[in-house]
C-alpha angles and dihedrals in degrees: 000000000000121000126241125190138181141148142194134211119248093223115127121341129308119262136207085255091060090050096049097036098044124354094052088057092050090055092050093047098048092086093047101046144034094255130210115185120177137185103236098217093147088060090049093065095060081097125038112276133189102245096218092049091047091052093048093045089051092053092046091049094053092046091050092048089055093042089052090059109271107148113213088206088063103030131054100226116182149145115266092220091056090066107061091192089078091067092039096054088038089066091049091052090047089056087047093053129088123229091235092056094051094044090059094057111116102237095049094040093051093050092047092050090051087051092233115179129235096026103177127232086235090061090053095047101035094101087066090055089047088054089051091051090058099039096051091070100038089241112194094194136024118197108216142163117252092260093055097051093095091063091058089048090056090048089053090051093049093048091050092046092052093044091051092050100042108017130262107334110134135046110236105234129220123220116233118202115189113238097222124039095009090135123024113195132222112273094225096041110025092186089072130064118258104258136183088221094057111132092218110072091200090063096063134054112211115209087229094049115123103265092235090052090051091051090053090052090054091050091053095047116133114251130161143255098256092097099208125107105228136131104258109140093180100052099020106032095156094054091043089053093051090049091049091052092049092046093049095049099040101036091233116136121246089245091055091051094048089052091046093054096041108138093008128113133251090255091061090052093048092048092052094046090045091055092047092052092044092054093043093053094043091056095042095049093050088058091044093055091050092052093047090053093053134062094250095109094058094043093049096052094042093052091040093053091051093051094043095046092054092056096040094048091058093049095048091048089054092048094049091049092053092047093052094247093122115074102188105033 
């Protein structure tokens, strides 16, 4: 069975975009792959975090993963910081990376162009740690959003560079971008990605939003003056975004939805999407509350760290031996 790996930072709260663009794919893939899903809390601290918020966000993230359908019997779910080999191989990958490569990574490049102050060295080098996250487990595929694909490309380059220098050591992973729902846009500005850091609370649906509040956000979503329900992301990004949300949560194709709403108005589409989101969040949050009240979070990350550490330890030992860091192996 091939291996699949991904992770998500516990900064802020999860959005509907996170679910559709990432978590939903994890649930679908857990029966097809040997899955490793980690909470990327080491990546979270590349910028200053409130420790209490980070801890709570981490717990919420794990509970929501489980509520969304990840099965700890099928998936190795763990905290990145519980497996020290991530940081150890991260340093090796940092030493294997070129300054030019890291300076082209989107997050650092954007902040530099905006001339933001106090950009940390961790923010500059974190793509090397991300490569280590993937390479530790010989992941064959990495499901990513379209804006994260460049990180997997860097990982591929680093794996090939190391393999060429020291012999076959790492599996070279492939990025997998879902065809539908890969990028959910902001409700108030559908030209931008839905983000948990958006300054306008109406733009983003939080997975822990009150379902009725989420429905209101859908009803106030920005559309256009064309007046026809069709899938045209370039000219009608708001309508395309609503169709993508409805398609992702109901399983209906975009074509089916366009036919279903033929001759109907934008209000009809918003009402339908609003009800779909309301029902989805109501069901999800009921499961979330049950998980938080149980001991499943602690058991899941404890068991996951043990499984992940066993695999990661073997890989790091092999890397250290090839680098000449092991004297007696």
